[in-house]
C-alpha positions in Angstrom: 97.2 58.0 52.5 99.5 55.4 51.1 101.1 56.0 47.8 101.3 53.7 44.9 105.0 53.3 45.3 104.8 52.6 49.0 102.2 49.9 48.6 104.1 48.3 45.7 107.2 48.2 47.9 105.2 46.5 50.7 103.9 43.9 48.3 107.4 43.1 47.1 108.5 42.7 50.7 105.5 40.5 51.4 106.1 38.5 48.2 102.6 39.2 47.0 101.8 37.6 43.6 98.0 38.0 43.4 95.6 40.7 44.4 91.9 40.2 45.4 89.9 43.3 44.4 87.0 43.1 46.8 83.7 44.9 47.3 80.5 43.9 49.0 76.9 43.4 47.7 73.8 44.9 49.4 73.9 42.0 51.9 77.5 42.7 52.9 78.8 39.6 51.2 82.4 39.9 49.9 82.8 39.6 46.1 86.2 39.4 44.5 88.3 39.1 41.4 91.8 37.8 41.6 94.4 39.5 39.4 98.1 39.1 39.2 100.2 41.8 40.8 101.4 42.8 37.4 97.9 44.3 37.0 98.3 46.6 40.0 98.2 49.8 38.1 95.1 48.7 36.2 93.0 47.9 39.3 94.0 51.4 40.7 93.3 53.4 37.6 90.6 51.4 35.7 89.4 48.7 38.1 88.5 45.0 37.8 85.3 44.6 35.8 82.1 43.0 37.3 78.7 42.4 35.7 76.4 44.1 38.3 73.4 42.2 37.3 75.1 39.0 38.6 75.3 40.5 42.1 72.5 41.3 44.6 71.3 44.8 45.0 73.7 46.7 42.7 71.0 48.5 40.7 72.0 46.8 37.5 70.6 44.3 35.0 71.9 42.2 32.2 72.3 45.1 29.8 74.2 47.4 32.3 77.7 48.6 31.7 80.4 47.0 33.8 81.0 47.9 37.4 84.8 48.6 37.8 86.2 47.9 41.2 89.1 50.3 41.9 91.2 49.4 44.9 91.8 51.6 47.9 95.5 51.5 48.6 95.0 52.2 52.3 93.1 48.9 52.6 96.1 46.7 51.7 95.7 43.5 53.7 97.9 40.4 53.1 96.1 37.1 53.6 98.4 35.7 56.3 96.9 32.2 55.9 97.5 32.3 52.2 101.0 33.6 51.4 101.4 35.5 48.1 97.8 37.0 48.2 96.6 40.4 49.4 93.1 41.9 49.6 92.2 45.5 48.8 88.8 46.9 49.5 87.4 48.5 46.4 85.0 51.3 45.3 82.8 50.7 42.3 82.7 53.0 39.3 80.5 52.7 36.1 81.5 54.7 33.1 84.1 56.5 35.2 81.5 57.7 37.6 81.1 56.6 41.3 78.4 53.9 41.4 75.6 55.1 43.7 74.7 51.5 44.7 78.2 50.8 46.1 77.8 50.4 49.9 81.4 51.5 50.5 81.1 54.6 48.5 77.8 55.4 50.2 79.5 55.2 53.6 82.3 57.4 52.4 79.6 59.9 51.3 78.0 60.0 54.7 81.4 60.2 56.5 82.5 63.1 54.2 79.4 65.0 55.1 80.1 64.4 58.8 83.7 65.5 58.5 82.5 68.7 56.8 80.5 69.4 60.0 83.6 68.7 62.1 83.0 65.1 63.1 84.8 61.7 62.8 83.0 58.5 63.7 85.2 56.0 65.5 83.8 52.5 65.9 84.8 49.1 67.1 82.9 45.9 66.4 82.5 42.5 68.1 82.2 39.9 65.4 80.4 37.0 67.2 80.1 33.9 65.1 79.5 30.1 65.4 81.6 27.2 64.2 79.3 24.5 63.1 79.2 21.3 61.1 76.6 19.8 58.8 75.0 16.5 59.9 74.1 13.7 57.4 70.4 14.7 57.6 71.2 18.3 56.6 70.9 19.8 60.1 73.7 21.6 61.8 75.4 21.1 65.2 78.1 23.2 67.0 81.6 22.2 66.0 82.7 20.1 69.0 85.3 17.5 67.9 86.0 16.2 71.4 82.3 16.3 72.5 83.1 18.5 75.5 81.4 21.8 74.6 78.1 20.8 76.1 77.6 23.1 79.2 74.4 25.0 79.6 76.5 28.0 80.5 79.6 27.5 78.3 80.7 31.2 78.2 84.4 31.6 79.0 84.7 27.8 79.7 88.3 26.6 79.4 87.3 23.1 78.2 85.0 24.6 75.7 87.5 26.9 74.2 90.4 24.4 74.2 89.6 22.7 70.9 89.5 26.0 69.1 92.7 27.5 70.5 94.7 26.8 67.3 91.9 28.5 65.3 91.8 31.5 67.7 95.5 31.8 68.1 96.1 31.9 64.3 93.5 34.6 64.0 95.0 36.6 66.9 98.6 36.3 65.8 97.8 37.0 62.1 95.6 40.1 62.8 98.2 41.5 65.2 100.9 41.2 62.6 98.5 43.3 60.4 98.3 45.9 63.3 94.7 45.4 64.3 95.4 45.3 68.0 93.5 42.1 69.0 93.3 42.3 72.7 91.1 39.3 73.7 89.2 36.3 72.4 86.7 34.1 74.2 84.2 31.3 74.0 80.8 33.1 73.9 77.5 32.3 75.6 76.4 29.5 73.2 78.0 26.2 72.5 80.3 26.6 69.4 80.2 30.4 69.6 83.3 32.6 69.6 84.4 36.3 69.6 87.6 38.1 68.8 87.9 41.7 69.9 90.3 44.1 68.1 90.9 47.9 68.5 88.5 50.5 67.3 89.3 52.9 64.5 87.5 55.1 62.0 84.2 53.8 60.7 85.4 53.0 57.1 88.5 51.1 58.3 86.3 49.1 60.7 83.8 48.2 58.0 86.7 47.1 55.8 88.2 45.0 58.6 84.9 43.5 59.6 84.4 42.3 56.0 87.9 40.9 55.9 87.3 39.2 59.3 84.4 37.3 57.9 86.4 36.3 54.8 89.3 35.1 57.0 87.2 33.1 59.4 85.4 31.3 56.6 88.8 30.0 55.4 90.4 29.2 58.7 87.4 27.3 60.0 87.6 25.0 57.0 91.1 24.0 58.1 89.5 22.5 61.2 86.6 20.9 59.5 84.1 23.6 60.5 81.9 26.2 58.9 82.1 29.8 60.3 78.7 31.2 60.2 77.4 34.7 60.9 73.8 33.6 60.7 72.4 35.5 63.7 70.3 32.7 65.2 71.3 29.2 63.9 70.0 27.4 67.0 66.6 28.1 68.5 67.7 27.2 72.0 71.0 29.1 72.1 72.1 32.7 72.2 72.3 34.4 68.8 75.3 36.3 67.3 75.7 40.0 67.2 78.1 42.6 65.9 77.9 45.0 68.8 79.0 48.6 67.8 81.3 50.4 70.3 81.6 54.0 69.3 82.2 57.7 69.9 82.3 60.8 67.8 85.5 62.8 67.7 86.5 66.3 66.7 87.8 66.1 63.1 90.6 68.6 63.8 91.8 67.5 67.3 90.7 63.9 67.6 89.1 64.7 71.0 86.2 62.5 72.0 83.2 64.7 71.9 81.1 62.2 73.8 82.9 62.5 77.2 82.0 64.8 80.1 83.1 63.6 83.5 80.8 66.2 85.2 77.7 64.6 83.6 74.9 65.1 86.1 73.5 61.7 85.1 76.7 60.0 86.2 77.4 58.2 82.9 80.3 60.4 81.8 78.5 61.6 78.7 78.5 65.1 77.1 75.5 67.0 75.9 76.6 66.1 72.4 76.5 62.4 73.3 73.0 62.7 74.7 71.8 64.4 71.6 73.5 61.7 69.5 71.8 59.0 71.6 68.5 60.9 71.2 68.8 60.5 67.5 69.7 56.8 67.7 66.7 56.1 70.0 64.3 58.2 67.9 65.3 56.4 64.6 65.8 53.0 66.3 62.7 51.2 64.7 63.9 52.1 61.1 67.6 51.8 62.0 66.8 48.2 63.1 65.9 47.2 59.6 69.5 48.1 58.5 71.3 46.7 61.5 69.2 43.6 61.6 68.5 43.0 57.9 67.3 39.4 57.7 64.2 37.5 58.8 66.5 35.4 61.0 67.7 38.4 62.9 64.3 38.8 64.6 64.7 35.4 66.2 67.4 37.1 68.2 65.6 40.3 69.1 63.1 39.0 71.6 60.4 40.6 73.6 60.5 40.5 77.4 58.8 37.1 78.0 61.5 35.3 75.9 64.6 37.0 77.2 65.5 34.0 79.4 64.8 31.4 76.7 68.2 29.9 76.0 70.2 27.1 77.5 72.5 29.5 79.3 69.5 31.4 80.9 69.8 34.6 78.9 69.5 35.7 75.3 71.7 38.8 75.9 69.9 40.7 73.1 67.4 43.2 74.5 64.6 44.5 72.3 64.2 47.6 74.4 64.8 51.0 72.8 66.6 52.3 75.9 70.0 53.4 77.1 71.6 53.3 80.5 74.7 52.5 82.6 77.1 49.5 82.2 74.0 47.3 81.9 73.7 44.6 79.2 69.9 44.4 79.4 69.2 47.4 77.1 69.9 48.6 73.6 72.7 51.0 74.4 75.1 50.3 77.2 77.5 53.1 78.4 80.5 50.9 79.0 82.6 53.8 80.3 82.7 57.7 80.0 82.3 58.6 76.4 82.0 55.0 75.3 78.7 53.7 73.9 77.8 50.2 72.9 74.8 49.2 70.8 74.1 45.6 71.6 71.3 45.1 69.1 73.3 45.1 65.9 73.1 41.7 64.2 76.0 39.6 63.0 74.3 39.6 59.6 74.5 43.4 59.1 76.2 45.0 56.2 78.7 47.2 58.1 78.9 49.9 55.4 75.1 50.4 55.3 74.7 50.0 59.1 77.4 52.6 59.9 76.1 55.1 57.4 72.6 54.8 58.8 73.8 54.9 62.4 75.9 58.0 62.0 73.1 59.8 60.2 70.6 58.9 62.9 72.9 60.2 65.6 73.8 63.4 63.9 70.1 64.1 63.2 69.7 64.0 67.0 72.6 66.4 67.4 71.2 68.8 64.9 67.7 68.7 66.4 69.0 68.5 70.0 66.9 65.4 70.7 66.8 64.3 74.4 67.0 60.6 75.0 65.4 61.0 78.5 66.7 59.7 81.7 68.8 56.5 81.6 67.1 53.2 82.5 68.8 51.3 85.3 68.4 47.9 86.8 67.5 44.6 85.1 65.2 45.3 82.2 64.9 41.6 81.5 62.7 41.3 84.6 60.0 43.7 83.2 56.7 42.3 82.0 54.9 43.8 79.1 52.5 45.7 81.5 55.5 47.4 83.2 57.1 48.1 79.9 53.9 49.9 78.8 53.7 51.7 82.1 57.2 53.1 81.7 56.5 53.9 78.0 59.5 51.9 76.9 59.3 51.2 73.2 60.3 47.8 71.7 62.4 47.2 68.6 60.5 45.7 65.7 59.8 42.0 66.2 59.9 41.0 62.6 61.5 42.1 59.4 58.1 43.1 58.1 57.6 45.5 61.1 61.1 46.9 60.6 60.5 47.5 56.9 57.3 49.4 57.6 59.3 51.7 59.9 62.1 52.2 57.3 59.6 53.2 54.7 58.4 56.0 57.0 61.9 57.3 58.0 63.4 59.8 55.5 66.6 60.2 57.5 67.6 56.6 57.4 66.5 56.3 53.8 68.7 59.3 52.9 71.6 57.7 54.7 71.4 54.7 52.3 71.1 57.0 49.3 70.2 55.2 46.0 70.5 51.9 47.8 67.5 52.6 50.0 64.8 51.6 47.5 66.7 48.6 46.3 67.2 47.5 49.9 63.5 47.9 50.7 62.5 46.0 47.5 64.8 43.0 48.2 63.9 42.8 51.9 60.2 42.8 51.1 60.9 39.9 48.7 62.8 38.1 51.4 59.9 38.6 53.9 57.3 37.4 51.5 59.3 34.3 50.5 59.9 33.5 54.2 56.3 34.0 55.2 55.1 31.5 52.5 57.2 28.7 54.0 55.6 25.9 55.9 58.0 24.8 58.7 58.4 21.5 60.4 57.2 23.0 63.6 53.9 23.9 61.9 53.5 20.4 60.6 54.3 18.9 64.0 51.9 21.3 65.8 48.9 21.4 63.5 48.8 18.4 61.2 46.4 16.5 63.5 45.4 19.5 65.7 42.0 20.3 64.2 
């Protein structure tokens, strides 16, 4: 762990004058106060004060005592696009006690429990996002200043990525100066959609970095006249955005990947531990989905079989099947290489602190109960009709936030993983669903106004 003196020395070398004390609300949105570097000791020992009733899902009201955001010295992150400013991820305290509604503290609670059992959760994330612009009529379009990003299959296209190279190069160079290990960037499957891949690390650091990444892209996109959005499905006819989790569990003492076994009889390079972990993920998948896909819009991305080809590019790339298999992108969990699992269903809208806490708890429940995920599914699952899905007894992920909430309300393991946040999360998400369900859309007007 970094010491106070070490971080202060780094800030002097980086010429930092201001500190952003940052935490996230229940939705994963970054909240900050800016303080001068002269208040460094204060935001370590006391914290920056926030009125919790002004923030979503923090378990407070107008009369509640202040939430004090105390910075984590190990999260020191200079804003490379804004010299003189540094971000610190923070934990929330109320009356000198850890605040149970703090998503970051909740993840630390779950990670501590896992470490006591001998486990470390290592995770990488793929932060897919769109660059868009608002049109005069209030609609949005993909950011495309030269009107050339128009292919039906734009993934990896050179002409499509060319206008964004300055944006992507600034991200890559800046993050690599911070030591993130960015190793590739690309134009994704939808027009105006991009991805930047950086090295995996422990779950807490990854959650901090994912949050910073969204903060960063929101500012860099503005320089180019665009809006960076992590809305999972901003366009009905284009692929949605995910935050795929790549992960393994390691031995807390040795760092050894506990998910690898090159003698695996199933040929995937997974250990018994890994299969039990996957058994837990698949068992809890319906409730887990509510946390990893937490908005009504997420379920426009998680499609049933008949809709899996329904985008301009030909595929939606987001399976709704509760399955695992080989290096195969048509199912929930892809085994990318021995000991390396990828969950493709996680939404770009997820709160990484809540999602990782729930995910690890689900997997370790499978380990403790020795749950078997069954045999891997091979081949193109997108080609399956509903009758074949039923014949194979393949379960589907919830197809609406309502369905996911009903599953979460029944799942004690996932609720416990969220701690005190669980009931607040459920309450807010039911409110979101009811508000959404009351809306009359333009499609309904066009479809039914003179229909009857």
